[in-house]
C-alpha positions as CSV (number, residue, x, y, z in Angstrom):
1,M,11.0,11.9,8.6
2,L,10.0,8.3,7.6
3,R,11.8,5.6,6.0
4,A,9.7,3.0,3.8
5,L,10.3,0.2,2.0
6,I,8.5,-0.9,-1.1
7,T,7.6,-4.7,-1.0
8,N,5.0,-7.4,-2.3
9,Q,3.2,-8.3,0.9
10,G,0.4,-10.2,0.1
11,A,-0.7,-12.9,-1.9
12,D,0.5,-15.6,-4.3
13,K,-1.1,-17.4,-7.0
14,K,-2.7,-20.0,-4.4
15,D,-4.2,-17.4,-2.7
16,L,-5.6,-15.6,-5.5
17,V,-7.9,-18.9,-6.1
18,L,-10.0,-17.2,-3.3
19,L,-11.1,-14.8,-6.3
20,E,-11.9,-17.8,-8.7
21,Q,-14.4,-19.6,-6.6
22,A,-16.2,-22.0,-8.8
23,D,-19.6,-21.2,-6.8
24,S,-19.1,-17.7,-7.6
25,K,-21.2,-16.0,-10.0
26,F,-18.6,-13.2,-10.4
27,K,-15.7,-13.3,-12.7
28,W,-12.4,-11.1,-11.6
29,K,-10.5,-9.9,-14.6
30,P,-7.1,-10.8,-14.8
31,S,-6.2,-6.9,-14.6
32,T,-7.2,-7.2,-10.9
33,Y,-4.7,-10.0,-10.0
34,P,-1.4,-7.6,-9.8
35,F,-3.7,-5.1,-7.8
36,M,-5.0,-8.0,-5.2
37,S,-1.9,-9.5,-5.2
38,N,-0.6,-7.0,-2.7
39,V,-3.4,-6.7,-0.3
40,A,-2.5,-8.7,2.6
41,N,-3.3,-12.5,3.0
42,K,-5.6,-11.7,6.5
43,Y,-7.4,-8.8,4.4
44,L,-8.5,-10.4,1.4
45,P,-11.6,-12.7,2.1
46,E,-13.0,-9.6,3.7
47,I,-11.7,-7.1,0.3
48,K,-13.5,-9.6,-2.0
49,I,-16.7,-10.0,0.2
50,T,-17.2,-6.1,0.2
51,V,-16.2,-6.1,-3.5
52,E,-18.7,-8.4,-4.5
53,K,-21.7,-6.9,-2.3
54,Y,-20.8,-3.9,-4.0
55,C,-20.8,-5.3,-7.3
56,E,-24.0,-7.7,-6.7
57,K,-26.2,-4.2,-5.9
58,K,-24.9,-2.9,-9.0
59,G,-25.5,-5.9,-11.0
60,V,-21.8,-6.2,-12.1
61,Y,-20.7,-9.8,-12.5
62,E,-17.3,-9.2,-14.3
63,I,-15.2,-7.4,-11.4
64,G,-12.5,-4.7,-12.9
65,N,-10.0,-2.5,-10.7
66,A,-12.4,0.6,-10.9
67,D,-15.0,-1.9,-9.0
68,I,-12.5,-2.5,-6.3
69,F,-12.6,1.2,-5.6
70,N,-16.1,2.1,-6.3
71,S,-16.8,-0.4,-3.7
72,K,-14.8,1.8,-0.9
73,P,-13.6,-0.9,1.2
74,D,-11.3,0.2,4.1
75,I,-8.1,2.0,2.4
76,R,-5.8,0.9,5.2
77,K,-6.5,-2.6,4.5
78,L,-6.0,-2.2,0.3
79,Y,-2.4,-0.6,1.2
80,G,-0.3,-1.4,4.1
81,N,1.9,1.0,6.1
82,N,5.5,0.5,4.6
83,V,6.8,2.4,6.8
84,S,10.0,0.9,8.6
85,F,11.7,3.5,10.5
86,A,11.1,7.0,11.9
87,Y,14.2,9.4,12.2
88,E,14.2,11.8,14.9
89,P,11.8,14.8,14.0
90,H,12.5,18.6,14.2
91,I,10.5,20.7,15.9
92,G,10.0,23.0,12.8
93,P,9.3,22.3,9.4
94,V,12.5,21.3,7.3
95,Y,13.3,23.3,4.6
96,S,16.2,21.7,3.3
97,V,17.4,18.0,2.7
98,N,20.8,16.9,0.9
99,F,22.4,13.8,0.6
100,S,26.1,13.6,0.9
101,P,28.1,13.8,-2.4
102,F,30.6,11.0,-0.8
103,L,28.6,8.8,1.4
104,R,25.6,7.6,-0.2
105,N,23.6,6.5,3.2
106,I,24.8,10.1,4.7
107,F,21.5,13.0,4.6
108,V,21.5,16.1,6.2
109,T,18.0,18.5,7.1
110,G,18.3,21.9,7.7
111,S,14.9,23.3,9.5
112,L,13.2,26.1,11.0
113,D,13.9,24.9,14.6
114,G,17.2,26.6,14.2
115,Q,18.7,23.0,13.8
116,I,20.9,20.7,11.0
117,R,21.1,17.1,11.8
118,I,23.2,14.2,10.0
119,Y,21.4,11.1,9.5
120,D,22.6,8.1,8.3
121,L,20.1,5.5,6.0
122,L,21.5,2.5,7.7
């Protein structure tokens, strides 16, 4: 069982200037900015190069979200790993998870391994 947090991890407006370089023959549509702003800063140049090479082969000079995905960049670089913590696992498959009606951070799991475990989100 894993705990993950969804955060905006990547570029801010100044980093997206990379997409709007004056010497580039490609124009990135404004609809691509929200997606690209969630790419980690260290991968942004690599993703940009991959997408632009793909678009050049296809003769596309106005890049949209579909072009980003069609260029098939490394998916691990597009989406960061948001897992921040792993709970102690059961040996068998978990068949039940229930949150406490009294304490909102407590939940219990039941598994086919015969164990019931109590976890605290904090």
